[in-house]
N, C-alpha and C positions, 0 to 999 in steps of 0.2 A: 210415772217415775222420772227422776232426773237423769239425764244422759251425761256421762263423763267423757271428756276429751282432754288432750294435752295441749297446753299453749302457755305463752308467757303471762305472767301475773300482771294485770293492769291495775295501777294505783299503788300507793305507798302504804303498806301495812305496818301499823305501829303496835298491834297486839295480835297474838294468836298464830303468827307464822315466825318460825325461828330460823329464818335466814335461807330457806330453799330458793334456788334460782328459777324453778319452774312451779307451776300450779295447775291444778286440774280445772277444767271449765265446767260450767253448769248450764243446763237449758231448761227453762220453765215454759212449756207450751210452745206452739208454732209462731206466735205473734211477737215474741221477744227475741232480741239477738242473744247469742251465748254470752255468759258472764263468767266471773271467777268466784270461787268460794272465798268467803271472807277470811278464813283461816288457812287458805291454800289447798285444802282438800276437804271432802265431806266429813271425814272422821275428826278433823280438827276445827270444825266450824259449828260445834254445838253451843248455841246461846244458853241453854238451860244450865250447863255446867261451867260456863265462863266466869272467871274471877274478876274480869274487868271487860269493859265494852271493847269491841273491835272498831278501830279507826282506819280510815283510808281516805285518799284523795283521788276523786274520779274525774276524768275528762269526759264531758258530755258532747258528742258530736252534733253538728247541725241537724235538726230534725230527727235526732235519734235518742237512744237511751245509753246510760251506763248501768250495767246490771251486776249486782253482787249476790251470791247465794249463801244460805246459812241453813242449819238444821236445828230442830227442837226435839229433844229426846223425851221429855215429859211436858205436860201442859203448863205453859209458862206465860206470864205477862211480860212482853217485850216492848222496847222503845226503838223506833227507827227515826233518824234525823238526817237532814242535808242542809248545809249552810253554804250559800254561794260565795265565791271569792270575787273581789273587784266588782261588786254590784250585781253579780249574777243572781237570777231568780229561779231557784230549783223547785221542781215539783216531784214528789215521791209517789210511787205506786207499789203496793205489795201484792204479790201474786203467790198462789200455791204451786206445787210442782207440775200440775197439769195446765197452767196458764190461766186459771180463773182469778180475776181481779178480786182482792179482798177489801182493799181500802185505797183511798187516794187523799193526798193533802197538799195544800199550798198555803204558806204563810202562817201556819199555827206555831211555828217556832219563834215568831217575832220578826218584825220587818219583812223581808222577802224570804226568810228561812222556812223550811218545812219540818214538821214533827208530827208523830203519831204513836199511840200506844194501843196494843191489842193483845188479847189472850189467844195464844195459838196452841193447837193440838200437836201431838208428836207428828213429824214430817219434815219435808224439805220445802224451802221457800226462796223467792227471789225478790230483792228490793230493786226496783228500776227507778232511776233518777233521770229526769229530762229537764229541759229549759222551758219555762212558761212561754217565752217569746219565740222559741224554736231555733234560736241561735246557739253557737257553741259557748259553753261555760265550763268552768272548773268548780267543783264543789267538794267541800269537806263532809264526809259521810261517817255516821256513827251507827252501829248496830249493837244493842246490848239489853240487859234486863232493865225492867222499869225502875229498879232501885239502884242501878249504876248511875254514875254522874252523868249529867245531860250535857250535850253539846251546845244547845240553844236555850235561851231563857224561857221560851214558851209564852203564850198569850192567854192560855186558858180556853182557847177556842177548840172546838171539836172537829176531828177529821170525818171524812165521809166513808162509811162502809158501802161497798158496791151494792147496787140494788139488784137483787136476784128475783126469781120468779115467786118465791115464797116470802119476800120481804113485805111487810104490811105497808100499804100505800094508799093515799086518798085518791079516788077516781076523779078525773077531769072529764066531764061530759058523760051523758047518758047514751052510750053507744060509740061507734067509731067516729072520730073527729071528722073525717071526710064525708060523713053521711048526716051530720047535724045540720039543721036549717041554716044557721049562719056560719057554719064551719069553723067555729071557735068555742072555747070553753075557758072559764077562769074560776079561781077560788082565792079567798082572802083568809089568811090565818097566819099565826106566828110560826117561825121555823121550829121553835121548841115543840109546838103542838103538832105540826104537819111537816116533818122533815122529807117526806117522799110523796110524790104524786104519780099517777099512772094514766096513760091514754093509749088508745088503739087506733090503728089505721086499717081500713078494709081493703084499700088499694094503694099502690105507690103514690106518695103525696109529698110535696114540698111543705116544710113546716117552720113556723116561727115560735120560739119559746121566750117569754119574758118574765122577769122578776122585778117588782117596782116597790121600793121604799128606800130612798137614799139614807134615811136615818138608821135603818137596820143594816144597810150595806150587804145586800144578798149576793151570794155566789151560787150559780147553778151548774149542775152536772147532769148529763143526759146518758142514759144507759139503754142498750138494746135488750131484747128479751133474754139473752144469754148472760147478762150482767157485764157486757163489754162497754167500756166508756167510749162514746162516739162523739162527744162534744162537751165543751165547758166554757164558762165566761164569768169574768168579774169586771165590773166597772166599764160596761159598754157605753153607758150614758151617765156621766158623773159616777155615782156609786150604785146605779141600777145595773141590771144584767140582761143580756139578750143573746140567744143562739139562733142563727138562721141556717136551715138546711135547704138551700136553693135547688140542689139535686134531690129529686123525690126519695124519701125514705121507703124502704120496702113495706109491704103490709105486715102487720104484727103488732106486738105490744111493746111499749116503751115506758121508761121510768125517768122522772125527774127528781134528782136529789138536791137538797137545799142546805146551805150554810148561811149564817148571818155573821159577818165579820165584826159588826159593832154591837148589836143588841138582838139576840135571838127571840126575845119576848115581844117585839114590835110586830104589828101585822104587816105581811108582805102579800101584795097581789101577784099571784102566779097565773100566767095565761099561756095557752097554746092555741095556735090558729094556722090555717092554711096560708102559706107564704104568698104574699103579693108584692111585686116589685114596686107598683104604684104606692101601695100602703107603706112599704119600707121607706120610700123617699119622703112621704108625708110625715112619718115618725121621725126621720132625721131632721126635717125642718122644725118640727114641733119640739124636739129636744135641744135644738141649737147646735147640733153637731155638723150640719151642713146648711148652707144658705140657699134659699129658693131663688128662682129667677126674679129679677127686679121688677118685671112688669105686673106682678101681683096676680096673674091669672091662674097659677097652680096653687098658690098659698097667699094669704093676706099679707100685704106689705104697706106700711105707712110711708108715703113719699114725703120726705122733709124738704126736698128741693136742694137749691144750691147752698153750700156752706161758705159764706163770705167771711164772717167773723165768729158768730156764736149762735147755736140753736139750743133751745131748752124745751123739753116736753115731759109732761106728767102722764102716766098711763097705768092702768091696772093690769098686772101680769099674774097669771095663775099657773096651771099645770103645763101649758104650752108656751113656747117662746114667742115673743112678739118682735116682728122684724121691721126695721126701718131702712130706707134708702136715702142717701145724700150724695151730692157730687161736689167735687173740688175742681177749680179751673186751672190751678197751677201746683207745682210740686211744693211740698212743705211738710209740716208736722200737724197731726191732729191729736188733741187731748180729750179723751172721753171719760166722763165720770158717770156712774150709776149709783144713786143714793136711795137707799130703802127708806120709805116713810111708813112708820109704824112697824108691824111685824113683817118686814121684808128682808130677804137676803139675796141681792141681785148677783147674777153672773152675766157677763157680757162677752160677745165674740164678734170680731171684725173680719169680714171677707171682702175681696175684691170682686169686680163684676163677673169674673169667670169662675167664682166659687172657690178661689184659693184662700186658705186661712192666713190672715195677717197676724192677729194676736187674739189672745183670750185671757180673761182674768176673773178671779174670785178672791174677795177678802184682801184689799189692798190697805196699806198704811195702818195695820193693826186693827182694822174694823171689818165689819161685814159688807161695807161698800166696795165697789169695784172701780178700777181705773185702767185705762189703756193709753199709752203714748206711743204713736207709731208714725214713721215717715210714710208719706203717701205721694203718689204721682197723680197727674190729672186723670180724672175718670170718676166712675160711679162706685160707691161702696155700700155694703150691706152690714148692718149692725143688728145682731140678735140679742134680745134681753130676756133672761129667764130667771125664775126663782129657784134657788138651790133646794128648798124644801117642797117646791111644787104647790104651794098654797097661795090663795089670792092675796094680793097686797099691791100697794101703789109704789111705783119706782120712778124717780125723777132722773131723766137723762139729759146731760149737758155736753155738747160737742163744740169744741173750740178749735179754730184753725190758726196756725202760725206760720208765717213765711220767713225765709232767711233774710237777714239784714243786709243791705247793700252797702 
């Protein structure tokens, strides 16, 4: 049951509240902060009988939620939306009165906005809005019937219903993950065909979960056995996704929910494995997200030597980034071009010898080729070259050095 309290109304209500200075608070479960009824009180917050959608503006605190409650008197198809102001990226989560997560969404409203539609049985509910990045944002929020006017244009993408114990899901691995011979399991299927996967742990275990196919643009959500959302990721490596639980997850059953923001009918490789810090670093090097040590002992590095005027090299690049090192003797500017030969779509990233990112580029000058122009100081630099689509192809790299005129 929802608990009613007295408090000031948070947010500007443009429908459903006729001018009262106070509003009742709503509480949905122990994990959410208290919120306010969208109509000021439970009896004036029935979406099923509303003649227009309820609109409000909500301030999302750092690392927290803005919560608004509403009721449904008869089974009804409703729509909930949140549009961030000033570039904010809102995520919406819908809970029932006991705090059970029913669905979550990010970006289905279009751009960074969120939107979801669901048929709800009679009862009380809470719409919780948070910031994807965890920072403070302000969002315009709308709660209404599915046939009320929409706040966002929508993308046609589907939101994710929380994965419960009875949610159909494809098993990953034959038995507990931590007891498998190689301690990892994977499956490849489209998100349309396999939106949920399930795995188990026999003992507390750190876990890595990945979803790979940049063309599909997968988004992964991780739920525990009670349907509580415990992790999510979009675009960890370009358009692929990854979630690392470096602190061991308790023994039990877990569920991975999938969305494809580009094409749900393309195959996505979904994998779960026991987390390894060494393997994590190797994955970062292979993805081009971090540069390996220049000595080449922990990851292969092609040493190009000193850059006096111009260096040119052709090489085959596939699913893993190819790393090059070069050195400059004096301050100046370097111009780096990566040109795809044949069916190649290069992405390049430049780091200094301490692993600090200098520049990254994909698709320059209206082409699929890449280009970086960066000021450099004397020292050694690392250049990572990868394929956007992860398939084998030849990429030509040209590095030119320019010095200031005297």
